[in-house]
PATOR-622953 format. One line per field, with one value per residue: residue number from 0; residue in one letter; x, y, z of N, C-alpha, C in turn. Coordinates in Angstrom, 3 decimals, padded with zeros to 6 digits. Atoms other than C-alpha are relative to their C-alpha. Layout:
N
num [NUM|...];
residu [a|...];
n_X [X|...];
n_Y [Y|...];
n_Z [Z|...];
ca_X [X|...];
ca_Y [Y|...];
ca_Z [Z|...];
c_X [X|...];
c_Y [Y|...];
c_Z [Z|...];
***
This chain:
146
num [0|1|2|3|4|5|6|7|8|9|10|11|12|13|14|15|16|17|18|19|20|21|22|23|24|25|26|27|28|29|30|31|32|33|34|35|36|37|38|39|40|41|42|43|44|45|46|47|48|49|50|51|52|53|54|55|56|57|58|59|60|61|62|63|64|65|66|67|68|69|70|71|72|73|74|75|76|77|78|79|80|81|82|83|84|85|86|87|88|89|90|91|92|93|94|95|96|97|98|99|100|101|102|103|104|105|106|107|108|109|110|111|112|113|114|115|116|117|118|119|120|121|122|123|124|125|126|127|128|129|130|131|132|133|134|135|136|137|138|139|140|141|142|143|144|145];
residu [x|x|x|x|x|x|x|x|x|x|x|x|x|x|x|x|x|x|x|x|x|x|x|x|x|x|x|x|x|x|x|x|x|x|x|x|x|x|x|x|x|x|x|x|x|x|x|x|x|x|x|x|x|x|x|x|x|x|x|x|x|x|x|x|x|x|x|x|x|x|x|x|x|x|x|x|x|x|x|x|x|x|x|x|x|x|x|x|x|x|x|x|x|x|x|x|x|x|x|x|x|x|x|x|x|x|x|x|x|x|x|x|x|x|x|x|x|x|x|x|x|x|x|x|x|x|x|x|x|x|x|x|x|x|x|x|x|x|x|x|x|x|x|x|x|x];
n_X [-000.829|-000.331|-001.424|-000.374|000.282|001.443|000.263|-000.534|000.822|001.204|-000.211|-000.768|-001.187|000.361|000.854|-000.683|-000.324|001.295|000.576|-000.160|001.011|001.287|000.253|000.870|-000.665|000.850|000.490|-001.099|000.078|001.291|-000.344|-000.939|000.810|000.843|-000.772|-000.528|001.093|000.261|-001.009|000.064|-001.272|000.034|-000.663|-001.373|-000.461|-000.053|-001.046|-001.239|-000.388|-000.324|-001.160|000.439|-000.103|001.267|000.061|000.547|001.420|000.881|000.097|000.991|001.237|000.378|-000.261|001.125|-000.129|-001.373|-000.474|-000.910|000.178|-000.997|-000.867|000.467|-000.386|000.821|001.354|-000.141|-000.206|001.302|000.611|-000.516|000.271|001.504|000.188|000.913|-000.413|-000.486|000.887|000.202|-001.191|000.075|000.947|-000.539|-001.069|000.640|000.586|-001.051|-000.748|-001.171|000.431|-001.053|-000.157|-000.495|-001.247|-001.005|-000.361|000.280|001.459|000.429|-000.468|000.862|001.130|-000.237|000.027|001.279|000.742|-000.435|000.133|-001.362|-000.196|-001.173|-000.001|-000.031|-001.359|-000.252|000.655|-000.745|-001.380|000.006|-000.857|-001.460|-000.377|000.797|-000.659|-000.055|001.299|000.311|-000.710|000.755|001.191|-000.429|-000.478|001.136|000.679|-000.775|-000.098|001.185];
n_Y [000.938|-000.548|-000.181|001.035|-000.426|000.152|001.525|000.496|-000.503|000.641|001.208|-000.281|000.830|001.369|000.745|000.571|001.426|000.785|-000.059|001.393|000.829|-000.380|000.587|001.309|001.203|001.293|000.492|000.335|001.350|000.348|-000.297|001.032|001.376|-000.250|000.137|001.492|000.934|-000.223|000.627|001.543|000.297|000.374|-000.938|000.384|-000.246|-001.476|-000.482|000.647|-000.446|-001.412|-000.106|-000.407|001.150|000.392|-000.868|-001.328|-000.004|000.221|-001.288|-000.737|000.666|-000.422|-001.447|-000.632|000.166|-000.422|-001.277|000.410|-000.566|000.495|-000.924|-000.382|001.067|001.204|-000.283|-000.114|001.386|000.529|-000.581|000.451|001.392|000.022|-000.665|-000.995|-001.059|-001.198|-000.612|001.025|000.022|-001.228|000.219|000.941|-000.638|-000.993|000.545|-000.005|-001.280|-000.189|-000.434|-000.238|-001.400|-000.537|-000.631|001.066|000.868|001.348|000.131|-000.165|001.332|001.034|-000.266|000.498|001.458|000.355|-000.314|000.894|001.357|000.622|000.653|-000.427|000.591|-000.770|-000.318|-001.267|-001.178|-000.501|-000.457|-001.105|-001.204|000.162|000.380|-000.870|-000.315|001.183|000.170|-000.968|000.407|001.133|-000.358|-000.850|000.934|000.673|-000.849|-000.167|001.302|000.183];
n_Z [-000.718|-001.346|-000.335|-001.020|-001.336|-000.427|-000.060|-001.227|-001.068|-000.008|-000.825|-001.236|000.064|-000.607|000.907|000.977|-000.207|000.025|001.364|000.681|-000.520|000.541|001.359|-000.135|000.437|-000.225|001.215|000.767|000.195|000.657|001.380|000.522|000.270|001.130|001.255|000.061|000.343|001.227|000.821|-000.308|-000.513|-001.477|-000.913|-000.097|001.302|-000.037|-000.803|000.513|001.225|-000.252|-000.796|-001.325|-000.794|-000.508|-001.336|000.230|000.331|-001.262|-000.499|000.781|-000.198|-001.292|-000.112|-000.752|-001.382|-000.488|000.589|001.078|001.335|000.943|000.652|001.322|000.944|-000.142|000.551|001.395|000.471|000.064|001.168|001.382|000.190|000.263|001.332|-000.160|000.716|-000.820|-000.879|-001.111|-000.842|-000.766|-001.038|-000.938|-000.755|-000.898|-001.179|-001.039|-000.176|001.063|001.214|001.144|000.308|001.315|-000.257|-000.277|001.181|-000.274|000.104|001.460|000.631|-000.474|000.593|001.364|-000.031|-000.263|001.043|001.058|-000.596|-000.021|-001.324|-000.681|-001.311|-001.148|-000.189|001.072|-000.528|-001.126|000.465|000.942|-000.421|000.106|001.424|000.810|001.318|000.859|000.555|001.174|001.185|000.632|000.622|001.262|000.889|000.521|000.953|001.273|000.724|000.748];
ca_X [-142.909|-142.412|-138.991|-137.134|-137.370|-141.144|-141.316|-139.134|-141.343|-144.315|-142.860|-141.877|-138.635|-140.036|-142.331|-139.525|-138.402|-142.093|-142.607|-141.330|-143.854|-146.686|-146.155|-148.823|-146.608|-149.476|-150.533|-147.017|-147.146|-150.754|-149.718|-146.878|-149.296|-151.677|-149.089|-147.649|-151.075|-151.731|-148.364|-148.942|-145.551|-144.987|-143.670|-140.441|-139.781|-140.383|-137.944|-135.276|-135.271|-135.212|-132.103|-133.896|-133.229|-136.108|-135.427|-135.858|-139.049|-140.370|-139.651|-141.705|-144.493|-144.600|-144.282|-147.810|-146.584|-142.903|-141.057|-139.219|-138.869|-137.226|-134.326|-135.052|-132.922|-135.020|-138.310|-136.931|-135.753|-139.319|-140.687|-138.429|-139.004|-142.893|-142.435|-144.296|-144.538|-143.187|-146.299|-146.874|-143.299|-143.551|-146.725|-145.071|-142.071|-144.286|-145.897|-142.618|-141.425|-139.205|-139.511|-137.630|-136.345|-135.736|-132.752|-130.929|-128.992|-129.220|-133.005|-133.209|-131.268|-133.487|-136.566|-135.260|-134.756|-138.193|-139.750|-137.827|-138.399|-134.604|-133.800|-131.300|-130.363|-130.731|-126.965|-126.620|-129.136|-127.131|-123.817|-125.174|-123.581|-120.224|-120.340|-122.369|-119.702|-119.386|-123.059|-123.522|-120.790|-122.466|-125.706|-124.091|-122.376|-125.551|-127.309|-124.531|-124.441|-126.885];
ca_Y [005.147|005.799|007.049|004.337|006.559|006.643|002.914|002.193|004.328|002.295|-000.671|-000.701|-002.211|-004.964|-006.078|-006.843|-010.194|-011.302|-010.562|-013.949|-015.631|-013.738|-015.344|-018.124|-021.029|-023.489|-023.688|-024.526|-028.299|-028.396|-026.739|-029.145|-032.093|-030.530|-030.161|-033.632|-035.180|-033.331|-034.592|-038.093|-038.035|-039.940|-037.974|-040.053|-039.698|-035.907|-035.306|-037.783|-036.285|-032.675|-033.625|-033.006|-035.372|-037.338|-035.306|-031.966|-033.005|-034.343|-030.922|-029.380|-031.874|-030.701|-026.933|-026.306|-027.362|-026.082|-022.917|-024.700|-022.733|-024.327|-022.716|-020.828|-023.365|-026.210|-024.515|-023.755|-027.386|-028.424|-026.009|-027.248|-030.868|-030.288|-028.420|-025.536|-022.458|-019.085|-017.745|-020.990|-020.968|-017.365|-018.228|-021.277|-019.156|-016.438|-018.828|-019.040|-015.551|-015.759|-014.454|-014.288|-010.776|-008.861|-007.267|-010.549|-012.089|-015.401|-015.065|-014.037|-017.229|-019.386|-017.710|-018.336|-022.029|-022.269|-020.570|-022.877|-025.988|-026.515|-028.853|-027.577|-029.321|-028.039|-028.072|-025.877|-023.516|-023.268|-022.747|-019.984|-017.201|-018.853|-019.873|-017.100|-016.126|-019.668|-020.101|-017.006|-018.111|-021.526|-019.888|-017.582|-020.643|-022.508|-019.674|-019.446|-023.193|-023.987];
ca_Z [134.081|137.801|138.859|140.994|144.038|143.948|143.186|146.167|148.328|147.381|149.334|153.042|153.689|155.953|153.182|150.810|152.233|152.235|148.463|147.289|149.570|147.950|144.535|143.985|143.806|144.672|141.090|139.696|140.208|139.028|135.752|135.280|135.677|133.274|130.575|131.381|131.035|127.815|126.412|127.847|129.589|132.904|135.829|135.970|132.262|132.560|135.315|133.953|130.525|131.881|133.966|137.283|140.065|141.753|145.065|143.441|141.652|144.965|146.259|143.450|144.005|147.661|147.050|148.575|152.008|151.970|151.033|148.155|144.908|141.919|140.226|136.933|134.980|136.455|135.467|131.993|131.598|132.427|129.802|127.104|127.850|127.860|124.581|125.892|123.673|124.770|126.274|128.282|129.476|130.570|132.478|134.170|135.116|136.558|138.935|140.780|140.362|137.252|133.763|130.396|130.055|126.892|128.665|129.153|126.250|128.081|128.344|124.627|123.638|125.802|124.368|120.771|121.609|123.034|120.001|117.559|119.759|120.139|122.919|125.384|128.645|132.146|132.508|129.335|130.835|134.088|132.245|129.944|131.988|131.909|128.242|126.742|124.161|123.010|122.644|120.595|118.415|117.860|117.026|114.494|113.005|112.737|111.042|108.409|107.604|104.767];
c_X [000.378|001.601|000.237|-000.211|-001.456|-000.402|000.512|-000.840|-001.421|000.101|000.598|001.039|-000.217|-000.831|000.935|000.443|-001.312|-000.505|-000.011|-001.061|-001.336|-000.318|-000.819|000.636|-000.867|-000.418|001.093|-000.142|-001.297|000.149|000.981|-000.797|-001.030|000.652|000.533|-001.059|-000.430|001.010|000.063|001.461|-000.091|000.829|001.469|000.679|000.280|001.294|001.484|000.456|000.328|001.305|-000.140|000.046|-001.474|-000.286|-000.536|-001.419|-000.914|-000.234|-001.002|-001.254|-000.584|000.085|-001.126|000.328|001.470|000.232|000.858|-000.509|000.972|000.739|-000.701|000.541|-000.778|-001.425|000.147|000.254|-001.373|-000.774|000.408|-000.376|-001.433|-000.262|-001.058|000.367|000.419|-000.949|-000.353|001.157|000.091|-001.039|000.497|001.096|-000.495|-000.513|000.994|000.874|001.099|-000.652|001.191|-000.068|000.429|001.349|001.095|000.347|-000.200|-001.537|-000.410|000.344|-000.994|-001.433|-000.094|-000.027|-001.449|-000.986|000.253|-000.046|001.504|000.226|001.381|-000.150|000.000|001.398|000.477|-000.659|000.896|001.319|-000.082|000.782|001.403|000.345|-000.764|000.635|-000.064|-001.332|-000.479|000.783|-000.628|-001.339|000.206|000.506|-001.185|-000.916|000.682|000.060|-001.350|-000.787];
c_Y [000.712|-000.002|-001.167|000.424|-000.215|-001.339|-000.582|000.447|-000.712|-001.238|000.367|-001.118|-001.397|-000.866|-000.703|-001.424|-000.873|000.042|-001.226|-000.922|000.332|-000.446|-001.323|-001.084|-001.301|-000.472|-000.575|-001.469|-000.408|000.226|-000.949|-001.196|000.140|-000.148|-001.303|-000.895|000.274|-000.629|-001.364|-000.416|-000.426|000.950|-000.345|000.391|001.619|000.572|-000.492|000.737|001.508|000.127|000.445|-001.277|-000.355|000.883|001.351|-000.072|-000.395|001.258|000.867|-000.501|000.488|001.404|000.653|000.050|000.524|001.335|-000.166|000.900|-000.513|001.061|000.440|-001.084|-001.290|000.265|000.138|-001.346|-000.695|000.540|-000.569|-001.419|-000.316|000.629|001.037|001.283|001.192|000.577|-001.053|-000.065|001.181|-000.159|-000.992|000.669|000.945|-000.544|-000.162|001.152|000.262|000.451|000.016|001.408|000.301|000.687|-000.949|-000.675|-001.517|-000.408|000.022|-001.332|-001.084|000.132|-000.509|-001.568|-000.534|000.222|-000.951|-001.377|-000.568|-000.427|000.377|-000.720|000.999|000.529|001.159|001.329|000.624|000.542|001.197|001.144|-000.187|-000.270|000.771|000.279|-001.175|-000.394|000.886|-000.428|-001.244|000.272|000.675|-001.049|-000.855|000.707|000.187|-001.253|-000.224|-001.216];
c_Z [001.296|000.185|001.115|001.331|000.369|000.035|001.345|001.194|000.040|000.897|001.388|000.062|000.510|-000.867|-001.072|000.127|-000.246|-001.509|-000.742|000.425|-000.518|-001.391|000.169|-000.640|000.082|-001.314|-000.935|-000.354|-000.804|-001.569|-000.635|-000.331|-001.132|-001.328|-000.150|-000.433|-001.523|-001.003|000.168|000.417|001.525|000.741|-000.015|-001.326|-000.235|000.637|-000.456|-001.210|000.065|000.796|001.381|000.873|000.673|001.308|-000.326|-000.606|001.119|000.598|-000.709|000.259|001.449|000.349|000.841|001.478|000.500|-000.699|-001.157|-001.227|-000.940|-000.585|-001.409|-000.991|000.178|-000.635|-001.539|-000.581|-000.081|-001.266|-001.266|-000.139|-000.232|-001.280|000.013|-000.969|000.888|000.975|001.126|000.835|000.856|001.220|001.165|000.839|001.034|001.188|001.114|000.021|-001.013|-001.276|-001.012|-000.236|-001.282|000.220|000.271|-001.193|000.328|-000.267|-001.549|-000.709|000.350|-000.753|-001.471|-000.024|000.261|-001.262|-001.252|000.409|-000.108|001.263|000.611|001.364|001.133|000.393|-000.945|000.557|001.138|-000.413|-000.910|000.454|-000.102|-001.355|-000.991|-001.328|-000.889|-000.602|-001.080|-001.185|-000.707|-000.719|-001.351|-000.994|-000.554|-001.100|-001.330|-000.804|-000.795|000.452];
***
């Protein structure tokens, strides 16, 4: 494992702002369409059930020609509504520069929900950081109930 100092030296300061632009976002919408076609879900049903506005989904559709990047909760909501497995979800997240980290309790909870096919809403995903203690309590309560 490289020390942080050596890793930092591998990048020039002026390259850091451009790093996000080097992520291959062009395939993101294509992958959503592929999964949507596999699941036989209409576009409007997908974005409505995921709690995503038509305007945001339009931005996703036009990502090739814009600098738009959907938020992590938006991508996760699409993964959950498309019922993607964890590997597929990680791949879709990576296309726009995100991942589910083993170092984040919020990400571990979301990964658990994806693995167990537990439906959670986009708003719930957005509120995880504010309501983390309550969510952990609810999961413990569910695990204790027969």
